[in-house]
C-alpha positions, 0 to 999 in steps of 0.5 A: 077174762079180758083186761077190757074195762066195762063201758058202763063203769066208765060212763058211771065214773064220767057221770059221777065226775060231772055231778060233783060240783052240782052236789054243793062240794067245795074245797076247804082250801084253794084260791076260790075258798072264802077261807083262803082270803080270811085266813090272811086277816087273822093276826096270830098273837104271841103265844108264851114260851118256845112251843108257842112260839113254834106253834105261832111260826107254824100258823103264820106259815099257813095263813099269810101267802103275801106277808102279814096283814096291815089291817088284821080284822081278826086276832087269834089267841092261843094258850097251851098246856103240855103234859108228859106222863111216864108209861112203860115202867121197867122192873127196876122202876124206870120209864121206857116210854112217855106220852106227851099231851099238848092242850091248845085253847084258842079264841078267834076275836073279830075287830071289835074284840068279840069272840066269834070262834072258840075251841080246844084241840088236843094232840098226843104223841109218844117217844122213847125214853132210852139209856142215851139222854141225848136220844131221849131228848131228840125223841122228846123234841120230835114228839113236841114238833109232831104236836105242834104240826098237828095243832096248827093243822087242826086250828087252820082246819077249823078256822077254815071251816068257820070262814067258809061256813059264815063268809064275812065281807071285807070291810 
């Protein structure tokens, strides 16, 4: 059997690549996507607690490329509810594993204050409960960091889908 590529397969691949833009495919992120401009017009309101501060900073890093908006057209309100469940119970009734669940409720409001998009996203992360309290604390903090990253990515994706689906003309 030879290592030569089937010419028909190459033409098929080339044809698929040429037809991809014609099928309506549009990248979610990028300079030409409506979401790229609209996300820069969203003001992320303060979120209580340290976890909320981390989430807000992560969203700000994702939304703004050239600084915060001078005249935001949208505001984003987020409420967080973290909870830890002990798992992996040992014979002496001590937990050896924990599950962190962070529930985030978000509402995007337009300049008039009307809710245009709202939803809930959840992140579940696990960490070990070890004999060393410091190691357990580091594991727990890592679980919180992973949850913040997942929630930030999910909210950014959902807002991008909203703005790409329903582009708004700048006022």
